[in-house]
C-alpha positions in Angstrom: 110.7 -155.7 67.7 113.4 -155.9 70.4 114.2 -152.3 69.9 110.5 -151.3 70.1 110.2 -153.1 73.5 113.2 -151.4 74.8 111.6 -148.1 73.9 108.6 -148.9 76.0 106.2 -150.1 73.3 104.0 -153.0 74.0 104.6 -156.4 72.4 102.0 -157.5 69.9 99.3 -159.8 71.2 99.9 -163.6 71.1 97.2 -163.8 68.4 99.1 -161.3 66.2 102.4 -163.1 66.8 101.0 -166.5 65.9 99.3 -165.0 62.8 102.6 -163.6 61.6 104.8 -166.6 62.5 104.5 -168.5 59.2 105.5 -165.4 57.2 108.4 -164.6 59.6 109.7 -168.2 59.4 109.4 -168.2 55.6 111.4 -164.9 55.4 114.0 -166.4 57.7 114.2 -169.5 55.5 114.6 -167.4 52.3 117.3 -165.4 54.0 119.2 -168.6 54.9 118.8 -170.0 51.4 120.1 -166.8 49.9 123.6 -167.6 51.0 124.0 -164.1 52.5 123.1 -165.1 56.0 125.9 -165.5 58.6 125.5 -167.6 61.7 125.4 -164.5 63.8 122.7 -162.9 61.7 120.5 -166.0 61.9 121.1 -166.3 65.6 120.1 -162.7 66.2 116.9 -163.1 64.1 116.0 -166.3 66.0 116.7 -164.6 69.3 114.4 -161.7 68.3 111.7 -164.1 67.4 112.0 -166.0 70.7 112.1 -162.7 72.6 108.9 -161.6 70.9 107.1 -164.8 71.7 108.3 -164.8 75.3 107.4 -161.1 75.7 103.7 -161.9 75.1 103.6 -164.4 77.9 101.4 -163.3 80.7 99.0 -161.7 78.3 95.6 -163.2 78.4 95.0 -165.7 75.6 92.1 -164.4 73.4 89.0 -166.4 73.4 88.4 -168.1 70.0 85.5 -166.6 68.1 83.4 -168.6 65.8 81.5 -166.9 63.1 
């Protein structure tokens, strides 16, 4: 995601990021529990996640639709 932003692509909307957040956090937990993660690897992944969330700031918050 960080690379995409550097190449000029737009960040996903806040709604998309929040929708993906549980899956991303589960994947990070699985990676941590695998024993293959280094502190640097985890720090990079967390920084990428934070960067993505901060990158969507300033975008209008979508109105909630009720069906």
